[in-house]
N, C-alpha and C positions, 0 to 999 in steps of 0.2 A: 357719176358724170365724167370722171377722169379716165375710165376704161369701160366704155359701153359695150355690152355683149350683144351687139347688133351689127349685121353685115353692112359694108359700105354702100351708101347710096340707096337705102331702102325706105327711108321715111319721107313722106311728102311735107311734113311740118313738125315743129317742136314748139310746145308752149311751156315756158319755164318761168312761172310766176314765183318770184322770191326764192328760186332754187339755188342762187349763188350767194345767199346771205351768210352761209357758213363756210364759204370757200375763201381762203386767203388770196390776196392779190397775186402773189407769185404763182398760184395754181390756175388762175383764170385762163391763161393762154392755152393750156392743155385741155381744159373743159370746153372752151370754144372750138378748138380744133376737132375734138371728138364730136361735138354737135355738127360741125361742118362735114365731117367724114361720113356720118350716117345719113345725112340728108341727100336726096336725089338732086341733080342739077336744078337750080332755081327753086329749091325747097325753101320753105318759110320758117322763120324763127320769130317768136314773140317772147320777149324777155322783159320781166319786171324786176325792179330792185329798189333798195333804199338809196337815196342820194345823200352823199356826204363824203367825208374823208377821214372818218374815225372808226374805231373798233369799239363796240359796246359789249362789255362783259356782263353777263346775266348770271347771278348766283341763285336765283329763284324764279320759277315759272309755274304758274297755276298752282301755287301752294307747295310745290316740290323743290327741294334743294337740287340744283344742277350747277354745272360749270360750263358755260357755253359762250362763245364769242360770235357776235353778229357784225359783219363787215358792211360798211357803207362806202359807196364808190362815187366819184365824180362822173357825171354822165359823159363828158368828153373822153375820159379815160376808157370807159367801156366801149364807146364808139370806136376809138382807136384800136382796141384789142379785137373787136369784132372784124374790123377792116383787115387787120393783119392775119386773122384766121380764115379769110376768104369770103366774108360776107359784105354785101352792099347794104348799108343802112338806108331804108326808104322813108322812115318816119320816126320822130322822137316826140313823145308827149311827156310833160312833167306836170305834177300837181302838188298842191299843198296837202298836208294830212287832214283827214277827217277829225272829228272831235276826239279828245283823249279817252272817252268812254268806248270808242269804236276801234281805235288802232294806235300803235306807237306813233309818236309825234315826229315823224321825219318826212321830208319831201320824197316823192315817188317818181320813178321814171319808167316809161314803157317804150321799148325799142322794137320796131318792126323791121326785120332785116331779111334778106334773101341770099341764099348761097349763089355765088357767081357761077355761071355756066362757062366753062373753059373749052 
């Protein structure tokens, strides 16, 4: 997502569900600029992520030893970064987590944004 091998302005939309959970905050502006670059004017972005302000380090996943960080972000911060990258945020939805048997216990955010047409 930091260097997409896609020509400028060729995609009508991007769905990025939990695609930024392993990208540190300092790399998000580049990821969002790349998404904006490959979208056609007024192209759509649907972005989902975990809400928070912490990094969750995971040493084990599905019975396997790993070393992975998951980044949670404040919704307002993602909104600001998307705006700076050239997106107009059209809708933000937040929800509480489903039961622990179903998913990790964090709030979730869904942002629907559109590339600005200049």
